[in-house]
C-alpha positions as CSV (number, residue, x, y, z in Angstrom):
1,X,-47.0,-45.5,-63.5
2,X,-46.4,-41.5,-63.8
3,X,-43.1,-39.8,-62.5
4,X,-45.5,-38.2,-59.6
5,X,-45.6,-41.1,-58.0
6,X,-41.9,-41.7,-57.3
7,X,-41.0,-41.3,-54.0
8,X,-37.7,-39.9,-52.5
9,X,-36.5,-43.7,-51.7
10,X,-33.6,-42.2,-49.7
11,X,-35.8,-40.3,-47.3
12,X,-34.8,-42.2,-44.2
13,X,-31.4,-42.2,-45.1
14,X,-31.3,-38.6,-45.5
15,X,-33.1,-38.3,-42.1
16,X,-30.7,-40.7,-40.5
17,X,-27.8,-38.4,-41.7
18,X,-29.5,-35.2,-40.5
19,X,-30.9,-36.3,-37.2
20,X,-27.4,-36.9,-36.1
21,X,-26.3,-33.2,-37.2
22,X,-29.3,-31.2,-35.5
23,X,-28.4,-29.8,-32.1
24,X,-29.0,-32.2,-29.1
25,X,-31.9,-30.1,-27.7
26,X,-33.9,-30.8,-31.0
27,X,-33.5,-34.4,-31.1
28,X,-36.5,-35.2,-29.0
29,X,-39.1,-33.5,-30.8
30,X,-37.7,-34.0,-33.9
31,X,-37.9,-38.0,-33.5
32,X,-41.5,-37.5,-32.3
33,X,-42.4,-35.2,-35.2
34,X,-40.6,-37.0,-37.8
35,X,-42.1,-40.7,-36.7
36,X,-45.7,-39.0,-37.5
37,X,-44.4,-38.3,-41.1
38,X,-42.3,-41.2,-42.2
39,X,-42.7,-44.2,-39.4
40,X,-41.5,-45.0,-36.1
41,X,-38.1,-43.9,-35.8
42,X,-38.0,-44.5,-31.9
43,X,-35.2,-47.2,-32.6
44,X,-33.2,-45.3,-34.9
45,X,-30.7,-45.8,-37.0
46,X,-31.4,-50.1,-37.1
47,X,-35.1,-50.0,-37.7
48,X,-34.6,-47.7,-40.9
49,X,-31.5,-49.6,-42.5
50,X,-33.6,-52.8,-42.0
51,X,-36.7,-50.9,-43.3
52,X,-35.0,-50.1,-46.4
53,X,-33.2,-52.8,-47.4
54,X,-36.6,-55.1,-47.2
55,X,-38.3,-52.3,-49.4
56,X,-39.0,-53.8,-53.1
57,X,-36.9,-51.9,-55.3
58,X,-39.0,-51.3,-58.1
59,X,-42.1,-49.1,-56.7
60,X,-44.1,-50.0,-59.7
61,X,-44.0,-53.4,-58.7
62,X,-44.5,-52.7,-55.0
63,X,-47.7,-51.0,-55.7
64,X,-49.0,-53.9,-58.2
65,X,-48.1,-56.4,-55.2
66,X,-50.1,-54.7,-52.6
67,X,-53.0,-53.9,-54.6
68,X,-53.1,-57.5,-56.0
69,X,-53.2,-58.8,-52.7
70,X,-55.5,-56.4,-51.1
71,X,-57.7,-56.8,-53.7
72,X,-58.0,-60.4,-53.2
73,X,-59.0,-60.4,-49.9
74,X,-61.3,-57.5,-50.5
75,X,-62.7,-59.7,-53.2
76,X,-63.5,-62.6,-50.9
77,X,-65.2,-60.4,-48.2
78,X,-67.2,-58.3,-50.8
79,X,-69.9,-59.2,-52.3
80,X,-69.8,-56.9,-55.0
81,X,-68.3,-57.0,-58.6
82,X,-64.6,-57.9,-58.3
83,X,-63.9,-55.1,-61.0
84,X,-65.3,-52.4,-59.0
85,X,-63.4,-53.9,-55.8
86,X,-60.0,-53.8,-57.6
87,X,-60.4,-50.0,-58.8
88,X,-61.6,-49.3,-55.3
89,X,-58.3,-50.9,-53.7
90,X,-56.1,-49.0,-56.5
91,X,-57.3,-46.0,-55.8
92,X,-56.7,-46.2,-51.9
93,X,-53.2,-47.8,-52.2
94,X,-52.2,-44.8,-54.7
95,X,-53.8,-42.2,-52.6
96,X,-52.2,-43.0,-49.5
97,X,-48.8,-43.7,-51.5
98,X,-48.7,-40.0,-52.6
99,X,-49.3,-38.8,-49.1
100,X,-46.5,-41.1,-48.0
101,X,-44.7,-39.5,-50.5
102,X,-45.2,-35.8,-49.5
103,X,-44.6,-36.9,-45.9
104,X,-41.3,-38.1,-46.7
105,X,-40.2,-34.9,-48.7
106,X,-41.5,-32.4,-45.9
107,X,-39.2,-34.7,-43.3
108,X,-36.4,-34.2,-45.5
109,X,-36.6,-30.3,-45.8
110,X,-37.5,-30.2,-42.4
111,X,-33.9,-31.6,-41.3
112,X,-32.3,-30.0,-43.7
113,X,-34.0,-26.5,-41.7
114,X,-33.2,-27.8,-38.6
115,X,-29.4,-28.4,-39.1
116,X,-28.5,-24.8,-41.0
117,X,-27.9,-23.5,-37.1
118,X,-30.7,-20.7,-37.8
119,X,-34.3,-20.3,-36.8
120,X,-35.7,-21.3,-40.1
121,X,-38.8,-19.7,-39.4
122,X,-37.3,-16.3,-38.5
123,X,-39.8,-15.6,-35.7
124,X,-39.9,-12.6,-33.9
125,X,-38.4,-13.0,-30.4
126,X,-39.5,-9.7,-29.0
127,X,-39.6,-5.8,-29.1
128,X,-38.7,-3.4,-26.9
129,X,-39.1,-5.5,-23.8
130,X,-36.5,-7.8,-25.2
131,X,-38.1,-10.9,-24.9
132,X,-35.6,-13.9,-25.3
133,X,-38.0,-16.6,-26.4
134,X,-37.6,-20.2,-25.2
135,X,-34.1,-21.2,-24.0
136,X,-32.9,-24.2,-25.5
137,X,-33.2,-26.0,-22.1
138,X,-37.1,-25.2,-22.4
139,X,-37.2,-26.1,-25.9
140,X,-35.5,-29.8,-24.9
141,X,-38.2,-30.1,-22.2
142,X,-40.9,-29.4,-24.3
143,X,-42.6,-31.6,-26.8
144,X,-44.9,-30.8,-30.1
145,X,-48.6,-31.4,-28.4
146,X,-50.2,-34.4,-30.0
147,X,-53.4,-32.8,-31.3
148,X,-51.2,-30.2,-32.7
149,X,-49.3,-33.1,-34.8
150,X,-52.8,-34.6,-35.7
151,X,-53.7,-31.5,-37.5
152,X,-50.4,-30.9,-38.9
153,X,-50.3,-34.1,-40.3
154,X,-53.6,-33.9,-41.6
155,X,-52.8,-31.2,-43.8
156,X,-49.4,-31.7,-44.5
157,X,-49.7,-35.0,-46.5
158,X,-51.9,-33.5,-49.2
159,X,-49.2,-30.7,-49.9
160,X,-47.9,-32.1,-53.1
161,X,-46.3,-29.2,-54.9
162,X,-42.8,-28.0,-53.5
163,X,-44.0,-24.5,-52.9
164,X,-46.4,-25.9,-50.4
165,X,-44.1,-28.7,-49.0
166,X,-41.5,-25.8,-48.2
167,X,-43.9,-23.7,-46.3
168,X,-45.0,-26.8,-44.2
169,X,-41.5,-28.0,-43.8
170,X,-40.4,-24.4,-42.3
171,X,-43.8,-24.8,-39.9
172,X,-42.8,-27.9,-38.7
173,X,-39.3,-26.6,-38.0
174,X,-40.5,-23.7,-36.0
175,X,-42.7,-25.9,-34.1
176,X,-40.0,-28.2,-33.1
177,X,-37.7,-25.7,-31.9
178,X,-40.0,-23.9,-30.0
179,X,-43.5,-25.9,-29.0
180,X,-46.3,-23.6,-29.3
181,X,-45.2,-21.3,-31.8
182,X,-47.6,-21.9,-34.6
183,X,-51.7,-21.7,-33.4
184,X,-54.2,-24.8,-34.9
185,X,-55.9,-21.8,-36.4
186,X,-52.6,-20.9,-38.0
187,X,-52.7,-24.7,-39.6
188,X,-56.0,-24.5,-41.1
189,X,-55.4,-21.0,-42.5
190,X,-52.4,-22.3,-44.3
191,X,-54.3,-25.3,-45.7
192,X,-56.9,-22.9,-47.7
193,X,-54.2,-20.0,-48.3
194,X,-54.7,-19.1,-52.1
195,X,-52.1,-18.9,-54.1
196,X,-52.7,-15.0,-54.8
197,X,-52.9,-13.8,-51.2
198,X,-49.9,-15.7,-50.8
199,X,-47.9,-13.9,-53.7
200,X,-49.8,-10.6,-52.5
201,X,-48.4,-11.3,-48.7
202,X,-45.2,-12.4,-49.9
203,X,-44.5,-9.1,-51.2
204,X,-45.7,-7.2,-48.2
205,X,-43.5,-9.5,-45.9
206,X,-40.3,-8.1,-47.8
207,X,-41.6,-4.3,-46.1
208,X,-43.2,-5.7,-42.9
209,X,-40.9,-6.0,-39.4
210,X,-42.1,-7.8,-36.4
211,X,-45.8,-7.0,-36.4
212,X,-46.4,-3.8,-38.5
213,X,-45.7,-2.2,-41.8
214,X,-45.1,1.5,-42.5
215,X,-48.0,2.7,-44.3
216,X,-45.4,5.0,-46.7
217,X,-44.1,1.5,-47.8
218,X,-47.1,-0.1,-48.2
219,X,-49.2,2.7,-49.4
220,X,-46.8,5.1,-51.6
221,X,-48.1,8.0,-53.1
222,X,-48.3,6.3,-56.7
223,X,-50.4,3.5,-55.1
224,X,-54.1,4.3,-56.1
225,X,-55.8,1.1,-55.4
226,X,-55.2,-0.8,-52.0
227,X,-58.0,-3.7,-53.1
228,X,-54.8,-6.3,-52.4
229,X,-54.7,-4.7,-49.1
230,X,-58.5,-5.0,-48.7
231,X,-58.3,-8.8,-49.7
232,X,-55.4,-9.4,-46.9
233,X,-57.5,-7.8,-44.3
234,X,-60.5,-10.1,-45.2
235,X,-58.1,-13.1,-44.7
236,X,-57.5,-12.0,-41.2
237,X,-53.8,-11.3,-41.9
238,X,-53.5,-7.7,-41.7
239,X,-55.9,-4.5,-39.9
240,X,-56.5,-1.1,-41.0
241,X,-55.1,-1.4,-44.6
242,X,-56.1,2.6,-45.2
243,X,-53.5,3.1,-42.9
244,X,-55.3,5.9,-40.9
245,X,-56.0,4.8,-37.8
246,X,-53.0,3.1,-36.3
247,X,-49.7,4.5,-35.2
248,X,-46.7,3.0,-33.7
249,X,-45.5,5.3,-31.0
250,X,-41.7,4.6,-29.2
251,X,-40.4,6.4,-26.2
252,X,-36.5,6.9,-26.3
253,X,-35.2,5.5,-22.5
254,X,-33.1,7.4,-20.3
255,X,-30.2,6.2,-22.4
256,X,-32.1,7.6,-25.6
257,X,-32.4,4.2,-27.2
258,X,-35.5,2.6,-29.0
259,X,-35.4,-0.8,-30.4
260,X,-37.3,-3.6,-32.6
261,X,-36.0,-6.9,-32.6
262,X,-36.9,-9.7,-34.8
263,X,-35.1,-13.1,-34.9
264,X,-31.2,-12.6,-34.2
265,X,-31.5,-8.6,-35.3
266,X,-32.2,-5.6,-33.8
267,X,-32.8,-2.4,-35.1
268,X,-31.5,0.5,-33.0
269,X,-32.6,4.3,-33.1
270,X,-31.1,6.6,-30.7
271,X,-32.8,10.0,-29.8
272,X,-33.3,12.8,-27.2
273,X,-34.6,10.7,-23.8
274,X,-38.1,10.9,-23.2
275,X,-39.2,12.1,-26.7
276,X,-41.4,9.8,-28.9
277,X,-41.0,9.0,-32.4
278,X,-44.3,8.0,-34.2
279,X,-45.1,6.1,-37.5
280,X,-48.3,5.5,-39.3
281,X,-48.6,1.6,-39.9
282,X,-50.7,-1.1,-41.2
283,X,-50.9,-3.4,-38.3
284,X,-50.7,-7.3,-38.6
285,X,-52.8,-9.4,-36.5
286,X,-51.5,-12.1,-34.6
287,X,-52.3,-14.8,-37.4
288,X,-50.3,-12.6,-39.8
289,X,-47.2,-12.2,-37.5
290,X,-47.6,-16.1,-37.7
291,X,-47.6,-16.5,-41.5
292,X,-44.9,-13.3,-41.7
293,X,-42.1,-15.6,-40.8
294,X,-43.1,-18.3,-43.1
295,X,-42.9,-16.7,-46.3
296,X,-40.3,-17.3,-48.7
297,X,-37.9,-15.1,-49.7
298,X,-38.0,-12.8,-46.7
299,X,-34.8,-11.2,-45.3
300,X,-35.0,-9.5,-42.3
301,X,-32.1,-7.5,-42.7
302,X,-33.8,-6.3,-46.0
303,X,-36.9,-5.8,-44.2
304,X,-34.8,-3.6,-41.5
305,X,-33.5,-1.5,-44.3
306,X,-36.4,-0.6,-45.5
307,X,-38.6,-0.2,-42.1
308,X,-35.8,1.8,-40.4
309,X,-35.4,4.4,-43.4
310,X,-39.2,4.7,-43.6
311,X,-38.9,5.7,-39.7
312,X,-36.4,8.4,-40.0
313,X,-37.7,11.5,-38.9
314,X,-36.3,14.9,-37.0
315,X,-37.0,12.5,-33.5
316,X,-34.3,10.0,-34.4
317,X,-30.3,11.3,-34.6
318,X,-29.2,7.9,-35.6
319,X,-30.6,4.3,-36.7
320,X,-28.3,1.1,-36.9
321,X,-28.9,-2.3,-37.4
322,X,-27.1,-4.8,-35.3
323,X,-26.8,-8.8,-34.6
324,X,-27.5,-10.0,-31.0
325,X,-24.8,-11.6,-29.2
326,X,-26.2,-11.9,-25.7
327,X,-28.8,-10.9,-23.4
328,X,-29.3,-10.1,-19.3
329,X,-32.7,-9.0,-18.4
330,X,-33.6,-5.9,-20.0
331,X,-29.7,-5.8,-21.5
332,X,-29.1,-6.5,-24.9
333,X,-25.4,-7.0,-26.5
334,X,-25.3,-6.9,-30.1
335,X,-22.7,-6.3,-32.7
336,X,-23.4,-3.3,-35.0
337,X,-23.6,-4.2,-38.8
338,X,-24.5,-1.3,-40.8
339,X,-25.5,2.4,-39.7
340,X,-28.7,3.6,-41.6
341,X,-28.1,7.1,-40.9
342,X,-26.6,9.3,-38.5
């Protein structure tokens, strides 16, 4: 049997370890989601240990025993050729085994993401409105929708590459933290996301913030071919790739502030109260916004530095990046991390 069939045999033990380390508010949602991937863990941890102890140590021998047992029953029930029945059973068993290997890998990686203390998806929680997103209490009360889990399980179990398993892990971790974060349309899109489009969008994700990409970053003067942007528009991720029709306008408040929030970070601009600053942009669609936060290697702070500098104008007197430390209504407290210009 090839090495690709070697399952992470310690997956349930790993789940047991990480499940005890995640925030308590996330445990109900985690148990429900992971039960669908690796089997019932409602009676955790005793059932896991019992199940592992009963496993046959050799996966090759296990598969052979299962195939042999099923083949005997199937041969009795079927009037067809025993050899054909045996091959059909072998194909079925090994196919399901591969899917379980994929589900176990995604479950373990999801738990790693949930225990790191940060929002694995980097989902945007607001713009100038300062929308705080779901509170821990709301997250605890909400559980992942069963229909959503059905769709997720169907797509995730076919993710055999490390890249796709990492992608589905980030999706599940984000959904556990905030049920309803990723739409079923996004799941279907990800299942068909081409390697070429994914690599292209990863590059633009590094210069995108919240729901836009400054045109000056996406289409610098040296860029003459925008075929990749047109492909991303056709995929439904961005709008107006020519960067000619969309303008992002922000008005400085009475205290001379305007800001953009993504995740736990804030990009703060200071200017003359009542004046506006504008930047020509390429917009991200709702689908694009969801996929943006799943791209590997994206760094929100790095994106804020690039976008903040691209938005520099005569109307802005200062730009600062900070980490949000608290919120009270429209008031946001943050710790300054660096000044882009002043």
